[in-house]
C-alpha angles and dihedrals in degrees: 000000000000126000112284114246111249117252091242091055092046091049091048092050090050092051092048091049093050093044092052091047087058089052093240128143116230089251094050092046093049090051091051089051092047091240132123116263093233090052089051089050089054090051092051091049092050093245098119128073093203129201121256089246090060092047087053091050090053092049092049092048089053089047093237139114123261089249091054091049091051094046112130097013 
């Protein structure tokens, strides 16, 4: 069995997938969230262990619940 993908990487992949589905660039999405683009890049690459408040900001920007954002992780 292969190495399990880290939760931070899975979360970052989920955010990237949802952001792209909305047709937003990383920069535009970060601005809508009120976060820095480089911070958003770190999230999407699984490099950031972000605070629950920032996860909530991302969910609200995507107009979804936290549970919907976390679906499949």
